[in-house]
Backbone as CSV, one residue per row, in Angstrom:
resi,resn,N_x,N_y,N_z,CA_x,CA_y,CA_z,C_x,C_y,C_z
1,MET,120.716,101.096,72.766,120.930,100.482,74.077,119.978,101.072,75.119
2,GLN,119.795,102.392,75.069,118.890,103.038,76.017,117.463,102.564,75.811
3,ASP,117.056,102.425,74.532,115.704,101.940,74.247,115.522,100.521,74.773
4,SER,116.567,99.684,74.610,116.492,98.309,75.080,116.352,98.261,76.593
5,ASN,117.137,99.069,77.300,117.058,99.111,78.758,115.715,99.648,79.226
6,ARG,115.175,100.616,78.488,113.880,101.186,78.835,112.785,100.132,78.681
7,GLU,112.905,99.266,77.670,111.928,98.210,77.453,111.969,97.161,78.563
8,LEU,113.145,96.999,79.160,113.283,96.047,80.257,112.769,96.615,81.576
9,PHE,112.867,97.908,81.733,112.595,98.541,83.022,111.155,98.306,83.488
10,LYS,110.177,98.512,82.630,108.778,98.390,83.047,108.407,96.978,83.475
11,PRO,108.679,95.950,82.640,108.300,94.606,83.092,109.071,94.145,84.327
12,ILE,110.354,94.509,84.434,111.124,94.144,85.617,110.535,94.807,86.857
13,THR,110.151,96.069,86.727,109.550,96.794,87.856,108.246,96.146,88.294
14,ILE,107.407,95.774,87.328,106.134,95.121,87.637,106.373,93.800,88.349
15,ILE,107.293,93.015,87.820,107.581,91.708,88.411,108.174,91.864,89.804
16,TYR,109.083,92.812,89.954,109.746,93.008,91.252,108.735,93.390,92.333
17,PHE,107.938,94.420,92.088,107.015,94.888,93.116,105.881,93.888,93.367
18,SER,105.476,93.140,92.335,104.467,92.096,92.542,105.012,91.007,93.453
19,THR,106.267,90.617,93.211,106.904,89.582,94.021,107.086,90.043,95.461
20,ILE,107.607,91.253,95.634,107.844,91.790,96.976,106.535,91.898,97.748
21,ALA,105.506,92.455,97.120,104.222,92.629,97.801,103.636,91.286,98.216
22,ALA,103.634,90.310,97.295,103.058,89.000,97.596,103.826,88.298,98.706
23,GLN,105.150,88.405,98.678,105.966,87.743,99.691,105.817,88.393,101.068
24,LEU,105.732,89.711,101.102,105.586,90.390,102.392,104.216,90.116,103.007
25,ILE,103.196,90.033,102.176,101.867,89.663,102.674,101.909,88.241,103.234
26,SER,102.596,87.356,102.512,102.742,85.984,102.978,103.501,85.934,104.297
27,LEU,104.555,86.724,104.396,105.357,86.771,105.618,104.534,87.301,106.795
28,GLY,103.678,88.267,106.513,102.886,88.869,107.588,101.706,88.035,108.027
29,LEU,101.051,87.354,107.076,99.800,86.664,107.394,99.901,85.144,107.388
30,GLY,100.954,84.623,106.797,101.033,83.174,106.641,102.062,82.496,107.508
31,ARG,102.635,83.216,108.462,103.664,82.622,109.309,103.075,81.594,110.271
32,ILE,103.829,80.519,110.463,103.461,79.545,111.491,103.999,80.017,112.836
33,ASP,105.255,80.482,112.820,105.893,80.995,114.032,105.568,82.471,114.186
34,THR,104.699,82.811,115.107,104.298,84.201,115.318,105.029,84.846,116.493
35,THR,106.047,84.144,117.013,106.782,84.704,118.147,107.711,85.838,117.720
36,SER,108.215,85.788,116.481,109.084,86.854,115.988,108.230,87.965,115.386
37,HIS,108.639,89.198,115.616,107.878,90.348,115.134,108.092,90.534,113.641
38,PHE,107.012,90.863,112.943,107.074,91.028,111.491,108.123,92.062,111.083
39,LEU,108.165,93.208,111.784,109.083,94.286,111.404,110.542,93.881,111.576
40,SER,110.807,92.970,112.514,112.188,92.536,112.714,112.706,91.720,111.538
41,ASN,111.793,91.140,110.772,112.177,90.340,109.603,112.073,91.116,108.299
42,LEU,111.557,92.350,108.378,111.243,93.083,107.160,112.482,93.401,106.322
43,LEU,113.494,94.019,106.925,114.679,94.424,106.173,115.450,93.232,105.616
44,PRO,115.740,92.195,106.426,116.423,91.025,105.853,115.624,90.371,104.731
45,SER,114.304,90.335,104.882,113.459,89.736,103.847,113.508,90.548,102.564
46,LEU,113.443,91.868,102.692,113.519,92.731,101.509,114.832,92.538,100.774
47,LEU,115.918,92.466,101.520,117.237,92.292,100.919,117.323,90.948,100.200
48,PHE,116.890,89.891,100.870,116.930,88.551,100.284,116.065,88.474,99.031
49,LEU,114.853,89.004,99.111,113.933,88.965,97.974,114.457,89.771,96.792
50,THR,115.073,90.904,97.081,115.623,91.744,96.009,116.765,91.035,95.300
51,ILE,117.640,90.401,96.079,118.787,89.686,95.501,118.324,88.556,94.594
52,LEU,117.236,87.901,94.948,116.717,86.809,94.126,115.906,87.304,92.930
53,THR,115.093,88.321,93.156,114.074,88.688,92.170,114.608,89.516,91.012
54,ILE,115.390,90.537,91.276,115.848,91.404,90.190,116.707,90.655,89.176
55,PRO,117.713,89.873,89.600,118.464,89.100,88.600,117.594,88.099,87.848
56,SER,116.661,87.448,88.551,115.776,86.483,87.895,114.927,87.162,86.828
57,ALA,114.385,88.327,87.159,113.554,89.058,86.197,114.385,89.540,85.015
58,TRP,115.569,90.066,85.292,116.415,90.580,84.207,116.842,89.456,83.280
59,ILE,117.333,88.348,83.856,117.756,87.202,83.041,116.579,86.657,82.237
60,GLY,115.443,86.484,82.929,114.286,85.889,82.275,113.774,86.706,81.111
61,ILE,113.728,88.021,81.285,113.202,88.879,80.224,114.227,89.074,79.114
62,LYS,115.469,89.369,79.493,116.524,89.632,78.510,116.791,88.413,77.639
63,LEU,117.065,87.270,78.274,117.363,86.055,77.521,116.105,85.417,76.961
64,GLY,114.994,85.588,77.681,113.748,84.989,77.226,113.311,85.487,75.860
65,ARG,113.583,86.740,75.578,113.215,87.304,74.283,114.022,86.696,73.144
66,LEU,115.138,86.056,73.473,115.987,85.444,72.456,115.603,84.004,72.163
67,ILE,114.818,83.391,73.051,114.537,81.956,72.915,113.048,81.629,73.010
68,GLY,112.203,82.631,72.891,110.770,82.387,72.883,110.153,82.210,74.250
69,LEU,110.821,82.673,75.303,110.261,82.605,76.652,110.031,84.030,77.154
70,GLY,110.382,84.316,78.397,110.221,85.680,78.908,108.805,86.004,79.296
71,VAL,108.401,87.237,79.001,107.072,87.707,79.415,106.339,88.365,78.241
72,PRO,106.094,87.624,77.175,105.471,88.238,75.987,104.097,88.831,76.243
73,ILE,103.309,88.218,77.140,101.973,88.765,77.396,102.076,90.083,78.161
74,ILE,102.986,90.153,79.126,103.185,91.425,79.837,103.666,92.486,78.873
75,ASP,104.596,92.125,77.983,105.076,93.070,76.965,103.928,93.525,76.072
76,ALA,103.078,92.571,75.682,101.952,92.899,74.802,100.951,93.810,75.497
77,LEU,100.695,93.539,76.778,99.769,94.388,77.536,100.330,95.793,77.700
78,LEU,101.621,95.889,77.998,102.247,97.206,78.146,102.255,97.957,76.820
79,GLY,102.409,97.205,75.731,102.406,97.821,74.408,101.021,97.992,73.817
80,LYS,99.993,97.600,74.574,98.594,97.725,74.150,98.352,97.061,72.793
81,LYS,98.929,95.851,72.638,98.776,95.131,71.378,97.416,94.444,71.297
82,ALA,96.871,94.393,70.107,95.579,93.754,69.904,95.656,92.269,70.257
83,GLY,94.658,91.770,70.936,94.586,90.352,71.283,95.289,89.984,72.573
84,ALA,95.976,90.932,73.215,96.728,90.622,74.434,95.803,90.194,75.568
85,ILE,94.707,90.914,75.752,93.777,90.578,76.830,93.114,89.232,76.567
86,ARG,92.765,88.974,75.300,92.156,87.685,74.949,93.121,86.536,75.259
87,GLN,94.391,86.731,74.932,95.395,85.706,75.212,95.578,85.503,76.707
88,LEU,95.552,86.603,77.447,95.678,86.528,78.899,94.537,85.710,79.501
89,ILE,93.314,85.993,79.090,92.145,85.273,79.608,92.239,83.783,79.279
90,LYS,92.663,83.474,78.053,92.797,82.073,77.635,93.825,81.352,78.496
91,ASP,94.967,81.999,78.732,96.010,81.389,79.558,95.534,81.160,80.985
92,VAL,94.816,82.131,81.534,94.309,82.013,82.898,93.325,80.844,83.005
93,LEU,92.446,80.706,82.030,91.459,79.623,82.064,92.126,78.257,81.960
94,ILE,93.036,78.111,80.990,93.724,76.831,80.806,94.532,76.472,82.044
95,ALA,95.285,77.435,82.567,96.131,77.184,83.729,95.291,76.866,84.962
96,SER,94.146,77.510,85.109,93.277,77.258,86.254,92.746,75.827,86.240
97,ILE,92.332,75.370,85.070,91.810,73.999,84.942,92.911,72.983,85.245
98,LEU,94.090,73.186,84.656,95.203,72.267,84.890,95.635,72.293,86.360
99,GLY,95.694,73.493,86.929,96.113,73.626,88.322,95.125,72.990,89.285
100,PHE,93.842,73.196,89.049,92.832,72.602,89.925,92.890,71.082,89.851
101,THR,93.050,70.553,88.633,93.132,69.100,88.463,94.346,68.539,89.194
102,MET,95.498,69.183,89.018,96.718,68.728,89.684,96.585,68.857,91.207
103,GLY,96.002,69.959,91.660,95.814,70.147,93.097,94.933,69.069,93.691
104,ALA,93.872,68.697,92.979,92.973,67.651,93.460,93.692,66.305,93.544
105,ILE,94.526,66.022,92.546,95.303,64.771,92.548,96.250,64.739,93.753
106,LEU,96.945,65.849,93.987,97.881,65.917,95.112,97.157,65.829,96.454
107,LEU,95.969,66.404,96.528,95.186,66.345,97.761,94.817,64.902,98.087
108,VAL,94.383,64.162,97.078,94.050,62.751,97.272,95.303,61.968,97.674
109,MET,96.425,62.249,96.992,97.678,61.558,97.311,98.110,61.843,98.744
110,ARG,97.909,63.085,99.199,98.285,63.433,100.575,97.458,62.641,101.584
111,PHE,96.164,62.517,101.335,95.313,61.764,102.252,95.689,60.280,102.252
112,VAL,96.046,59.749,101.090,96.449,58.344,100.996,97.753,58.104,101.753
113,CYS,98.671,59.073,101.653,99.995,58.930,102.294,100.003,59.317,103.767
114,GLU,98.936,59.906,104.241,98.887,60.439,105.606,99.383,59.460,106.673
115,PRO,98.978,58.188,106.620,99.425,57.258,107.683,100.932,57.020,107.691
116,TYR,101.597,57.306,106.588,103.019,57.008,106.466,103.901,58.244,106.684
117,LEU,103.272,59.399,106.876,104.020,60.630,107.070,104.254,60.890,108.553
118,PRO,105.380,61.531,108.902,105.641,61.853,110.313,104.563,62.769,110.880
119,SER,104.243,62.577,112.140,103.204,63.386,112.787,103.620,64.852,112.913
120,GLU,104.939,65.118,112.806,105.425,66.497,112.937,105.036,67.380,111.753
121,ILE,104.717,66.781,110.606,104.323,67.566,109.445,102.948,68.178,109.691
122,PRO,102.817,69.502,109.566,101.499,70.130,109.779,100.459,69.597,108.803
123,ARG,99.250,69.497,109.254,98.164,69.050,108.390,97.864,70.116,107.341
124,LEU,97.343,69.681,106.197,96.950,70.634,105.163,95.883,71.578,105.713
125,GLY,96.014,72.853,105.373,95.053,73.843,105.823,95.312,74.374,107.214
126,HIS,96.485,74.026,107.804,96.755,74.424,109.182,96.896,75.934,109.356
127,ARG,97.148,76.668,108.270,97.281,78.126,108.369,95.931,78.830,108.365
128,GLY,94.875,78.116,108.058,93.569,78.754,107.954,93.381,79.375,106.575
129,ILE,92.220,79.966,106.364,91.901,80.498,105.037,92.757,81.712,104.699
130,VAL,92.857,82.682,105.607,93.646,83.896,105.329,95.120,83.558,105.154
131,GLY,95.659,82.757,106.065,97.052,82.355,105.959,97.313,81.547,104.702
132,GLY,96.384,80.648,104.381,96.526,79.841,103.174,96.503,80.677,101.912
133,LEU,95.609,81.655,101.874,95.539,82.549,100.709,96.841,83.330,100.536
134,SER,97.347,83.883,101.634,98.547,84.713,101.547,99.762,83.894,101.132
135,VAL,99.909,82.697,101.698,101.032,81.833,101.339,100.924,81.374,99.882
136,SER,99.713,81.090,99.436,99.503,80.640,98.059,99.909,81.710,97.062
137,PHE,99.467,82.945,97.286,99.832,84.034,96.382,101.331,84.313,96.437
138,GLY,101.899,84.317,97.636,103.322,84.594,97.774,104.176,83.584,97.044
139,ALA,103.869,82.301,97.227,104.654,81.242,96.587,104.445,81.230,95.081
140,ALA,103.204,81.404,94.637,102.907,81.320,93.203,103.676,82.367,92.404
141,ILE,103.696,83.590,92.886,104.382,84.652,92.145,105.891,84.520,92.264
142,ALA,106.400,84.455,93.488,107.847,84.467,93.699,108.530,83.237,93.113
143,GLU,108.007,82.056,93.387,108.673,80.842,92.937,108.650,80.701,91.422
144,GLU,107.601,81.191,90.784,107.597,81.139,89.319,108.567,82.152,88.721
145,VAL,108.721,83.290,89.351,109.719,84.270,88.887,111.122,83.695,89.052
146,TRP,111.391,83.080,90.194,112.744,82.573,90.461,113.060,81.312,89.668
147,PHE,112.151,80.348,89.684,112.456,79.045,89.084,112.143,78.972,87.592
148,ARG,111.025,79.495,87.169,110.688,79.403,85.751,111.268,80.581,84.961
149,LEU,110.903,81.811,85.305,111.398,82.962,84.546,112.916,83.063,84.626
150,GLY,113.474,82.913,85.822,114.910,83.066,85.994,115.695,81.824,85.625
151,LEU,115.570,80.767,86.438,116.404,79.574,86.278,116.117,78.821,84.986
152,MET,114.855,78.557,84.687,114.523,77.785,83.491,114.973,78.512,82.223
153,THR,114.737,79.807,82.157,115.154,80.571,80.981,116.665,80.527,80.811
154,LEU,117.390,80.724,81.904,118.854,80.705,81.848,119.368,79.355,81.361
155,LEU,118.818,78.253,81.890,119.283,76.932,81.497,118.962,76.618,80.039
156,VAL,117.775,77.005,79.576,117.442,76.788,78.163,118.416,77.552,77.269
157,TRP,118.709,78.785,77.636,119.647,79.601,76.854,121.044,78.975,76.857
158,ILE,121.495,78.467,78.007,122.822,77.849,78.098,122.894,76.600,77.219
159,PHE,121.886,75.732,77.301,121.898,74.512,76.491,121.787,74.826,75.001
160,LYS,120.999,75.829,74.660,120.908,76.260,73.260,122.284,76.692,72.763
161,TYR,122.998,77.424,73.591,124.335,77.909,73.219,125.328,76.747,73.111
162,ILE,125.314,75.852,74.096,126.248,74.720,74.094,126.018,73.812,72.890
163,LEU,124.744,73.581,72.568,124.390,72.675,71.466,124.346,73.366,70.111
164,SER,124.634,74.674,70.099,124.663,75.466,68.855,123.351,75.365,68.083
165,GLN,122.253,75.462,68.799,120.935,75.404,68.170,120.424,76.806,67.847
166,GLN,119.849,76.966,66.692,119.238,78.245,66.350,118.017,78.502,67.229
167,VAL,117.238,77.447,67.408,116.041,77.494,68.270,116.131,76.308,69.218
168,PRO,115.896,76.521,70.516,115.971,75.391,71.455,115.028,74.262,71.055
169,SER,115.532,73.043,71.059,114.720,71.891,70.678,113.764,71.509,71.801
170,ASN,112.779,70.695,71.453,111.851,70.199,72.465,112.585,69.413,73.547
171,ALA,113.620,68.661,73.134,114.395,67.882,74.103,115.073,68.789,75.121
172,VAL,115.571,69.932,74.662,116.192,70.893,75.577,115.159,71.415,76.555
173,PHE,114.001,71.807,76.055,112.960,72.334,76.936,112.543,71.300,77.976
174,TRP,112.288,70.060,77.539,111.845,69.041,78.476,112.936,68.704,79.487
175,GLY,114.184,68.639,79.011,115.286,68.365,79.924,115.432,69.445,80.976
176,VAL,115.327,70.695,80.552,115.450,71.813,81.483,114.259,71.860,82.437
177,ILE,113.073,71.551,81.944,111.891,71.515,82.820,112.094,70.508,83.948
178,VAL,112.637,69.334,83.616,112.885,68.309,84.638,113.970,68.771,85.609
179,ILE,115.045,69.358,85.089,116.123,69.852,85.959,115.597,70.932,86.900
180,THR,114.871,71.886,86.344,114.327,72.980,87.144,113.336,72.464,88.189
181,SER,112.525,71.505,87.796,111.544,70.933,88.721,112.222,70.180,89.858
182,THR,113.339,69.523,89.543,114.100,68.834,90.583,114.686,69.839,91.568
183,CYS,115.231,70.932,91.047,115.735,72.005,91.921,114.599,72.576,92.770
184,PHE,113.436,72.699,92.164,112.247,73.187,92.862,111.889,72.258,94.014
185,GLY,111.957,70.957,93.765,111.656,69.990,94.811,112.671,70.035,95.935
186,ILE,113.953,70.115,95.585,115.014,70.177,96.591,114.868,71.423,97.457
187,ALA,114.438,72.531,96.838,114.290,73.790,97.574,113.228,73.705,98.664
188,HIS,112.333,72.727,98.572,111.288,72.577,99.583,111.704,71.652,100.731
189,LEU,112.862,71.028,100.627,113.290,70.114,101.687,113.671,70.808,102.993
190,PRO,114.330,71.986,102.957,114.649,72.642,104.231,113.429,72.894,105.121
191,GLN,112.303,73.232,104.499,111.082,73.429,105.293,110.666,72.131,105.961
192,LEU,110.791,71.025,105.235,110.466,69.722,105.809,111.388,69.414,106.983
193,ILE,112.685,69.688,106.818,113.660,69.440,107.879,113.367,70.319,109.085
194,SER,112.886,71.560,108.829,112.594,72.466,109.948,111.486,71.937,110.840
195,TYR,110.621,71.073,110.277,109.573,70.446,111.079,110.097,69.217,111.836
196,GLU,111.382,68.891,111.609,111.994,67.675,112.158,111.216,66.445,111.694
197,ALA,110.889,66.475,110.389,110.081,65.403,109.817,110.756,64.811,108.580
198,GLY,112.082,64.800,108.580,112.823,64.372,107.403,113.019,62.879,107.286
199,THR,111.958,62.091,107.395,112.065,60.652,107.161,112.245,60.402,105.669
200,SER,112.724,59.218,105.322,112.951,58.894,103.903,111.663,59.026,103.100
201,PHE,110.577,58.508,103.665,109.297,58.578,102.945,108.865,60.024,102.735
202,ALA,108.992,60.851,103.764,108.580,62.251,103.673,109.447,63.013,102.665
203,VAL,110.750,62.729,102.668,111.651,63.404,101.734,111.299,63.061,100.296
204,TRP,111.121,61.764,100.028,110.796,61.354,98.658,109.414,61.832,98.231
205,ALA,108.469,61.828,99.135,107.123,62.327,98.812,107.169,63.814,98.485
206,THR,107.946,64.579,99.266,108.086,66.013,99.025,108.763,66.276,97.693
207,LEU,109.848,65.539,97.429,110.570,65.707,96.165,109.675,65.387,94.970
208,LEU,109.054,64.210,94.997,108.265,63.773,93.848,107.042,64.656,93.623
209,GLY,106.401,65.064,94.722,105.234,65.935,94.586,105.591,67.271,93.957
210,ASN,106.702,67.850,94.405,107.109,69.152,93.866,107.690,69.043,92.461
211,ILE,108.337,67.921,92.160,108.806,67.710,90.780,107.610,67.610,89.843
212,LEU,106.586,66.897,90.286,105.383,66.728,89.462,104.732,68.071,89.135
213,VAL,104.508,68.885,90.167,103.878,70.183,89.900,104.845,71.103,89.154
214,GLY,106.150,70.961,89.421,107.137,71.777,88.723,107.119,71.529,87.229
215,ILE,106.901,70.285,86.836,106.802,69.962,85.410,105.586,70.646,84.793
216,LEU,104.473,70.648,85.529,103.282,71.356,85.040,103.567,72.846,84.885
217,TYR,104.181,73.467,85.886,104.456,74.900,85.823,105.436,75.218,84.689
218,GLY,106.431,74.344,84.524,107.399,74.557,83.447,106.748,74.466,82.079
219,TRP,105.847,73.494,81.924,105.137,73.365,80.649,104.278,74.601,80.387
220,CYS,103.586,75.071,81.420,102.752,76.270,81.272,103.597,77.470,80.850
221,TYR,104.761,77.629,81.467,105.646,78.741,81.114,106.129,78.618,79.678
222,TRP,106.505,77.416,79.285,107.016,77.180,77.928,105.936,77.351,76.866
223,LYS,104.826,76.691,77.063,103.800,76.641,76.023,102.785,77.782,76.101
224,ARG,102.621,78.377,77.293,101.630,79.438,77.432,102.303,80.766,77.796
225,SER,102.648,80.942,79.067,103.246,82.206,79.514,103.638,82.107,80.980
226,LEU,104.410,83.074,81.453,104.741,83.146,82.873,103.466,83.296,83.702
227,ILE,102.528,84.096,83.204,101.274,84.286,83.934,100.528,82.962,84.080
228,ALA,100.556,82.136,83.027,99.912,80.820,83.106,100.582,79.963,84.169
229,ALA,101.911,80.018,84.248,102.635,79.257,85.268,102.254,79.729,86.668
230,VAL,102.150,81.041,86.842,101.763,81.604,88.147,100.345,81.166,88.514
231,VAL,99.430,81.225,87.565,98.038,80.861,87.835,97.916,79.372,88.145
232,ALA,98.636,78.534,87.403,98.613,77.094,87.678,99.137,76.819,89.086
233,HIS,100.229,77.458,89.438,100.823,77.310,90.768,99.845,77.795,91.840
234,LEU,99.250,78.937,91.599,98.303,79.504,92.559,97.113,78.574,92.762
235,THR,96.584,78.022,91.683,95.404,77.156,91.778,95.724,75.879,92.546
236,VAL,96.892,75.285,92.257,97.311,74.098,93.009,97.387,74.413,94.501
237,ASP,98.037,75.526,94.837,98.205,75.881,96.245,96.887,76.234,96.921
238,LEU,95.971,76.843,96.186,94.671,77.154,96.777,93.916,75.885,97.141
239,VAL,94.027,74.873,96.291,93.387,73.590,96.606,94.011,72.986,97.859
240,LEU,95.357,73.020,97.936,96.056,72.368,99.044,95.980,73.152,100.354
241,HIS,96.032,74.481,100.256,96.136,75.290,101.482,94.846,75.980,101.900
242,VAL,93.894,76.112,100.980,92.643,76.810,101.313,91.450,75.851,101.245
243,LEU,91.292,75.180,100.115,90.176,74.242,99.996,90.260,73.145,101.064
244,SER,91.497,72.734,101.384,91.674,71.664,102.366,91.198,72.076,103.757
245,VAL,91.088,73.374,104.025,90.602,73.842,105.324,89.182,73.360,105.585
246,THR,88.401,73.263,104.520,86.996,72.888,104.640,86.779,71.385,104.674
247,LEU,87.837,70.603,104.442,87.679,69.147,104.356,87.885,68.479,105.715
């Protein structure tokens, strides 16, 4: 039991501090509302992030090892296994290509939909390059830890248990990817409402856009790795929040 807990400690620690660091940088540099002081939000943010991240990491790693998910590349790197770096590079390249392609598609869709969106929605790239970079990194790491590593792994494990499957079927994985992606889309609606831009068109566009990218991230996590999901997410966001600054 002690050996098992020790094996969990390192990857959970890496995931936790990576998530906290990325989110705090995002909070400090990517805020739209600069009237509130960063330090006044620090403690509540740390508490909220800790409550979300540690259980997500523990569930994702513990249960993930039972169903072929989790963080095998991080485990391999920590264990200095042969081929781990090669696999990491391959995942990063594949995820980058898929993410850039998806980001470009969404960018075109945003420009096409622009006339139908409420004027209250900020334009793409409104945070600038530094703000866009910080928000992209913060969202890519944290949201993949919470939604893919945590939620997706838990749901796959639950359905595997309910259906008495030795190994989760493809149908289970695809079903959970869609469910998780829908939750991912819904989670982005409060931000839309905060802009007072919750028209029917804007709500459905936000939902469908995030479900679409969520399916890509879920596939990357399932077929490649958590790191691939993070890189795909990061690449999509860089296109939308940084590349769009120059357009």
